[in-house]
C-alpha positions as CSV (number, residue, x, y, z in Angstrom):
1,M,0.0,0.1,-0.2
2,R,1.4,3.5,-0.7
3,S,2.2,6.0,2.0
4,P,-0.7,9.0,1.8
5,G,0.6,11.9,0.0
6,I,-0.1,13.9,3.0
7,L,2.7,11.9,5.1
8,L,5.4,12.4,2.7
9,L,4.2,16.1,2.5
10,G,5.3,16.6,6.1
11,L,8.5,14.3,5.7
12,V,9.6,17.0,3.2
13,F,8.8,19.8,5.6
14,A,10.9,18.4,8.2
15,P,14.3,18.2,6.9
16,C,14.1,21.6,5.2
17,G,13.3,22.8,8.8
18,W,16.0,21.1,10.3
19,I,18.5,22.7,8.1
20,L,17.1,26.0,8.6
21,D,17.3,25.4,12.4
22,L,21.2,23.8,11.9
23,T,21.9,27.0,9.8
24,S,20.4,29.1,12.6
25,T,22.1,27.3,15.4
26,V,26.0,27.6,13.9
27,A,25.8,30.7,12.0
28,P,27.2,33.5,14.2
29,N,24.5,36.1,13.0
30,W,21.8,36.4,15.5
31,R,22.7,40.3,15.8
32,T,25.1,42.6,14.0
33,I,26.3,45.3,16.1
34,H,27.7,48.7,13.8
35,N,29.2,52.0,14.8
36,I,31.3,50.4,17.7
37,S,33.0,53.8,19.4
38,G,36.4,53.4,19.5
39,E,36.7,50.6,16.5
40,P,37.0,51.5,12.4
41,P,33.6,52.8,10.8
42,D,33.5,49.7,8.6
43,L,34.0,47.2,11.8
44,V,30.7,45.1,11.9
45,L,30.4,42.9,14.8
46,H,28.2,39.6,13.9
47,Q,27.2,37.8,17.5
48,G,25.8,34.3,17.3
49,I,25.1,31.8,20.3
50,W,28.7,29.9,19.9
51,D,31.1,32.3,18.2
52,I,31.2,35.9,17.8
53,C,33.0,37.4,14.5
54,R,34.3,40.5,13.2
55,S,34.1,41.7,9.6
56,F,35.3,44.8,7.7
57,T,32.9,45.9,4.9
58,E,35.8,47.5,2.9
59,S,38.4,45.0,2.8
60,R,35.8,42.3,3.5
61,D,38.2,40.4,6.4
62,V,36.3,38.1,8.4
63,L,37.3,37.0,12.0
64,C,36.0,34.8,14.3
65,N,36.6,33.1,17.9
66,H,35.9,36.6,19.3
67,E,35.8,36.3,23.2
68,D,33.3,38.4,24.9
69,S,32.4,36.7,28.2
70,E,29.9,39.5,29.2
71,Y,27.7,38.8,25.8
72,F,28.1,34.7,26.4
73,N,27.1,34.9,30.3
74,N,23.3,36.3,29.3
75,Q,20.8,33.5,30.6
76,I,19.2,33.6,26.9
77,I,22.6,32.4,25.2
78,E,22.9,29.2,27.4
79,I,19.3,28.6,26.8
80,A,19.2,29.2,23.1
81,R,22.1,26.8,22.8
82,R,20.4,24.1,24.8
83,M,16.5,24.3,23.1
84,M,18.0,24.8,19.5
85,V,20.4,21.6,19.9
86,A,17.7,19.6,21.4
87,S,15.6,20.6,18.9
88,L,17.8,19.3,16.2
89,I,18.1,16.0,17.6
90,V,14.1,15.5,18.4
91,T,13.7,16.5,14.7
92,L,16.0,13.6,13.7
93,I,14.1,11.1,15.9
94,G,10.9,12.5,14.6
95,L,11.9,11.7,11.2
96,G,13.4,8.2,12.2
97,V,10.1,7.6,13.7
98,A,8.0,8.9,10.9
99,T,9.7,7.2,8.2
100,I,9.4,3.8,9.9
101,G,5.4,4.4,10.1
102,T,5.5,5.7,6.4
103,H,7.2,2.6,4.4
104,C,6.2,2.6,1.4
105,W,6.7,-1.3,1.0
106,T,4.8,-2.6,3.6
107,D,1.1,-3.5,3.4
108,K,0.0,-1.0,5.5
109,P,1.3,2.6,6.8
110,R,1.9,2.3,10.7
111,W,-0.5,5.1,12.0
112,S,0.3,5.3,15.1
113,V,4.2,5.5,14.7
114,A,3.7,7.9,11.6
115,G,1.7,10.1,14.2
116,L,4.1,9.8,16.8
117,G,6.9,11.2,14.2
118,G,4.7,13.9,13.9
119,L,4.5,14.8,17.3
120,F,8.2,14.9,17.7
121,I,8.3,17.0,14.7
122,F,5.7,19.2,15.9
123,S,7.7,19.6,19.5
124,S,11.0,20.2,17.6
125,G,9.5,23.0,15.9
126,V,8.1,24.7,19.1
127,L,11.6,24.2,20.9
128,T,13.2,26.4,17.6
129,I,10.7,29.0,18.0
130,I,10.8,29.6,21.9
131,P,14.6,30.7,21.9
132,V,14.4,32.6,18.6
133,A,11.1,34.5,19.5
134,W,12.9,35.3,23.3
135,Y,16.1,36.4,21.7
136,H,14.4,38.4,19.4
137,H,12.3,40.0,22.1
138,I,15.2,41.1,23.9
139,L,17.4,41.7,21.1
140,P,18.1,45.2,22.2
141,Y,18.6,44.7,26.0
142,I,21.5,42.2,25.5
143,N,25.0,43.9,26.5
144,S,26.2,45.6,23.5
145,P,29.3,48.2,22.8
146,S,26.9,50.0,20.5
147,S,23.3,51.3,20.5
148,D,23.0,50.6,16.6
149,I,21.7,47.1,17.2
150,R,20.2,45.1,13.9
151,L,18.6,41.9,13.4
152,G,20.9,39.1,12.2
153,Y,19.8,36.3,9.4
154,C,19.8,33.6,12.0
155,I,16.5,34.8,13.4
156,V,14.8,35.2,10.1
157,L,16.1,31.3,9.4
158,G,15.2,30.1,12.9
159,Y,11.5,31.4,12.5
160,T,11.2,29.9,9.3
161,G,12.7,26.8,10.6
162,G,10.2,26.5,13.2
163,I,7.6,27.1,11.3
164,T,8.0,24.6,8.8
165,E,8.9,21.8,11.3
166,L,5.3,23.2,13.1
167,L,3.6,22.5,9.9
168,G,5.2,19.3,9.0
169,G,4.2,18.0,12.5
170,I,0.6,19.1,11.9
171,V,0.6,18.0,8.8
172,M,1.5,14.5,9.6
173,F,-0.4,14.2,12.7
174,G,-3.4,15.5,11.3
175,G,-3.1,13.4,7.8
176,V,-2.9,10.5,10.2
177,C,-6.1,11.4,12.0
178,R,-7.8,11.8,8.9
179,C,-6.6,8.4,7.2
180,R,-7.7,6.4,9.9
181,Y,-10.9,7.8,10.0
182,G,-11.6,7.3,6.5
183,M,-10.0,3.5,6.9
184,K,-12.9,3.4,9.8
185,R,-15.6,4.8,7.7
186,N,-15.2,2.6,4.8
187,K,-15.3,-0.5,7.1
188,I,-18.5,0.9,8.5
189,L,-19.8,1.4,4.8
190,H,-18.6,-2.0,3.9
191,L,-20.6,-3.8,7.3
192,E,-23.4,-1.8,5.8
193,Y,-23.5,-2.9,2.6
194,F,-22.7,-6.6,3.5
195,F,-25.9,-6.9,6.3
196,S,-28.1,-5.2,3.5
197,A,-27.0,-7.9,1.0
198,F,-27.4,-10.8,3.7
199,D,-30.8,-9.2,4.4
200,L,-31.9,-9.2,0.3
201,S,-30.5,-13.0,0.2
202,C,-32.7,-14.4,3.4
203,F,-35.5,-12.4,2.0
204,L,-35.1,-14.2,-1.5
205,V,-34.4,-17.2,-0.1
206,S,-37.6,-17.2,1.9
207,I,-39.7,-16.5,-1.3
208,F,-37.9,-19.5,-3.0
209,R,-39.3,-21.6,-0.1
210,N,-42.6,-20.5,0.4
211,P,-43.7,-18.6,-2.6
212,R,-47.4,-19.6,-2.0
213,T,-46.9,-18.0,1.8
214,W,-45.7,-14.4,-0.1
215,F,-47.4,-14.5,-3.0
216,S,-50.8,-14.9,-1.0
217,Q,-49.8,-11.7,1.1
218,V,-49.5,-9.4,-2.0
């Protein structure tokens, strides 16, 4: 039996969201700092949750592994690290579970397993959006050497990846419920048809056995 297309759609959304989340986690661009006093005017500071890089717009040089203990000691940095890594792991687990549930070479999709995989994928999206939204909310209040603070592309990637995983989880979980409901409904219809045919056959047999009785009543 072929796996329903709605389940396969969820399996497409999940890895796309995972790639976006991975980029958002690793890349040092959750926010950028411009116009730093005492520094060259073309210096841009790129701050992420694992690393900080310094780039110069004129020479296009990029220097990473910049130390800033005051920035990394912020509570949101540690929370974002743990939740983003947890999201990546949960997504992989969800993909593995969902793949087992939607095997195309089995007689039937394993609906409960596929639904569990969708739930994992949905949870990974939540784990991504929470730290990204929190960091975005307190972006101007995190310690900074300048007041010219701008949003980094990692926040956009984090939002996009988290929402994609949420959609993938909803599609898979909702598809499982819909398909299982459809199968149960078909079984009920088949039973109704069976009993209707059974009643009709009994009626015909009774007429065949006692035709005089039925024709006299008519």
